[in-house]
C-alpha positions as CSV (number, residue, x, y, z in Angstrom):
1,M,0.0,0.0,0.0
2,A,1.1,3.5,-0.6
3,E,1.5,5.9,2.3
4,L,2.1,9.6,2.5
5,D,4.6,10.8,5.0
6,T,3.3,14.1,6.3
7,S,5.6,14.5,9.2
8,G,7.1,17.9,9.9
9,G,10.5,17.0,8.9
10,G,12.3,18.2,12.1
11,K,12.8,21.5,14.0
12,H,12.2,24.9,12.4
13,K,15.2,27.1,12.4
14,G,15.3,30.8,11.7
15,G,11.7,31.3,11.5
16,K,11.4,30.6,7.8
17,V,8.3,28.8,6.9
18,R,8.9,26.0,4.4
19,S,6.2,24.1,2.7
20,K,6.0,20.5,3.7
21,K,7.2,18.0,1.1
22,A,5.1,14.9,0.9
23,S,7.3,11.8,0.8
24,T,5.7,8.8,-0.9
25,R,6.6,5.2,-0.1
26,V,5.2,2.3,-2.0
27,D,4.9,-1.0,-0.3
28,L,5.9,-3.8,-2.8
29,T,5.0,-6.8,-0.6
30,A,1.9,-7.6,-2.5
31,M,3.7,-7.4,-5.9
32,V,6.5,-9.7,-4.7
33,D,3.9,-12.2,-3.4
34,L,2.1,-12.1,-6.8
35,A,5.4,-12.6,-8.6
36,F,6.3,-15.7,-6.6
37,L,2.8,-17.0,-7.1
38,L,3.1,-16.6,-10.8
39,I,6.6,-18.2,-10.9
40,T,5.3,-21.1,-8.9
41,F,2.2,-21.5,-11.1
42,F,4.3,-21.5,-14.3
43,M,6.9,-23.9,-12.9
44,L,4.2,-26.4,-11.9
45,T,2.1,-26.1,-15.1
46,T,4.9,-26.1,-17.7
47,T,6.0,-29.3,-19.5
48,L,9.7,-30.1,-19.1
49,S,11.6,-31.6,-22.0
50,K,10.2,-35.0,-22.8
51,P,12.6,-37.8,-23.1
52,K,13.3,-38.9,-26.7
53,A,12.9,-42.5,-27.4
54,M,13.8,-44.5,-30.4
55,D,11.5,-47.3,-31.6
56,L,13.4,-50.5,-31.9
57,A,11.8,-53.9,-32.4
58,M,13.5,-56.7,-30.5
59,P,12.6,-60.3,-30.7
60,D,11.4,-62.3,-27.7
61,K,14.1,-64.2,-26.0
62,E,11.9,-67.2,-25.3
63,E,11.0,-67.8,-28.9
64,H,13.7,-69.6,-30.9
65,N,12.8,-68.8,-34.4
66,D,14.9,-70.7,-36.8
67,D,13.5,-68.9,-39.8
68,Q,16.3,-66.6,-40.7
69,L,16.3,-64.3,-43.6
70,A,18.9,-65.4,-46.2
71,V,20.9,-62.4,-47.3
72,A,23.6,-62.4,-49.9
73,A,27.0,-61.6,-48.5
74,S,27.5,-59.1,-51.3
75,R,24.8,-56.8,-49.9
76,S,25.5,-57.2,-46.2
77,M,27.6,-54.7,-44.4
78,T,29.0,-55.6,-40.9
79,L,29.8,-52.9,-38.4
80,L,32.1,-54.0,-35.5
81,L,31.9,-51.4,-32.7
82,G,35.3,-51.3,-30.9
83,A,37.1,-49.4,-28.2
84,N,38.0,-45.7,-28.4
85,N,35.0,-44.7,-30.4
86,K,36.2,-46.6,-33.5
87,V,34.1,-48.7,-35.8
88,E,35.4,-51.3,-38.3
89,W,33.3,-52.3,-41.2
90,F,33.4,-54.7,-44.1
91,I,31.1,-56.0,-46.8
92,G,30.6,-59.7,-47.1
93,E,32.0,-62.3,-44.8
94,P,34.7,-61.8,-42.2
95,G,38.2,-62.7,-43.5
96,K,37.2,-62.4,-47.1
97,S,37.4,-58.7,-47.3
98,Q,39.8,-56.3,-45.5
99,P,37.9,-54.3,-42.7
100,T,38.2,-50.6,-42.7
101,T,38.5,-48.6,-39.5
102,D,36.3,-45.5,-39.3
103,N,34.9,-43.0,-36.7
104,Y,31.4,-41.9,-36.0
105,G,29.9,-38.7,-37.5
106,K,29.0,-37.3,-40.8
107,D,32.5,-37.7,-42.3
108,G,33.0,-41.2,-41.0
109,L,30.3,-43.8,-40.6
110,R,27.5,-41.7,-42.2
111,K,29.5,-41.1,-45.4
112,T,30.4,-44.7,-45.6
113,L,26.8,-45.9,-45.2
114,I,25.6,-43.5,-47.9
115,E,28.3,-44.5,-50.4
116,K,28.1,-48.2,-49.8
117,G,24.3,-48.2,-49.8
118,K,24.3,-46.6,-53.2
119,E,26.9,-49.0,-54.6
120,I,25.0,-52.0,-53.4
121,Q,21.7,-50.6,-54.6
122,Q,23.2,-50.0,-58.1
123,S,25.0,-53.4,-58.3
124,T,22.3,-55.7,-56.9
125,G,19.1,-53.7,-57.3
126,K,18.3,-54.4,-53.6
127,Y,18.9,-52.6,-50.4
128,M,21.9,-53.0,-48.1
129,V,21.5,-55.0,-44.9
130,V,23.6,-53.8,-42.0
131,L,24.7,-56.0,-39.1
132,I,25.7,-54.1,-36.0
133,K,28.0,-56.0,-33.7
134,P,29.0,-54.2,-30.5
135,S,32.1,-55.6,-28.7
136,D,32.7,-55.6,-24.9
137,K,34.9,-52.5,-25.3
138,S,32.3,-50.4,-27.1
139,T,30.0,-48.0,-25.1
140,Y,26.3,-47.6,-25.0
141,K,26.8,-44.2,-26.8
142,N,28.5,-46.0,-29.7
143,V,25.4,-48.3,-30.2
144,V,23.0,-45.3,-30.0
145,D,25.2,-43.3,-32.4
146,T,25.2,-46.2,-34.8
147,I,21.4,-46.6,-34.7
148,D,21.1,-42.8,-35.2
149,E,23.2,-43.1,-38.3
150,M,21.0,-45.9,-39.6
151,N,18.0,-43.6,-39.2
152,I,19.7,-40.5,-40.7
153,T,21.0,-42.4,-43.7
154,G,17.7,-44.2,-44.3
155,V,19.1,-47.8,-44.0
156,Q,15.9,-49.9,-44.2
157,S,17.2,-53.1,-42.7
158,Y,19.6,-53.5,-39.9
159,A,20.1,-55.8,-36.9
160,I,22.0,-55.8,-33.7
161,V,23.6,-59.2,-33.3
162,D,26.4,-60.9,-31.2
163,I,29.9,-60.5,-32.4
164,L,31.8,-63.7,-33.5
165,P,35.2,-64.7,-32.2
166,A,36.7,-64.2,-35.7
167,E,35.4,-60.7,-35.7
168,L,36.9,-60.0,-32.2
169,E,40.2,-61.2,-33.6
170,L,39.9,-58.6,-36.4
171,L,39.3,-55.8,-33.8
172,K,42.3,-57.0,-31.7
173,R,44.5,-57.2,-34.7
174,D,43.7,-53.7,-35.7
175,G,44.1,-52.3,-32.2
176,N,40.4,-51.4,-31.7
177,Y,39.7,-53.8,-28.8
């Protein structure tokens, strides 16, 4: 509330008569209360950032489905996720083609996926199938980054499968395990 201070302002000296100056003082308590009420209201009613989730279809562990999709080795690309944020990839079967070490990102794995996907599409007329094989030394972030690259590059068919001992030897040989 606003108040007017109409006090005399002290003793009069010298007989001069001065006019009284009204001093105003505004009480801001109500405004501060309203500000805190509004802050509390907006904090409680706002939606915080929603967690982003990626849809990933995983098979049931209890069902042993022996019906596997036969894919030609010439159109399958294998990604071996190793240590130190490195990924090795090869097309075909392990041991028959020399694996290439790459990194994640637009100049690494993304560029490779786009180029090899186009090459396989042109040579076979079918889409590339990517097998993602994380090792014990790879991180969860590596798997998520790889799946993100699959979605960004538009790879239609990919699977996360167990890494084979021969593929672990490739990682160890190249210093990525």
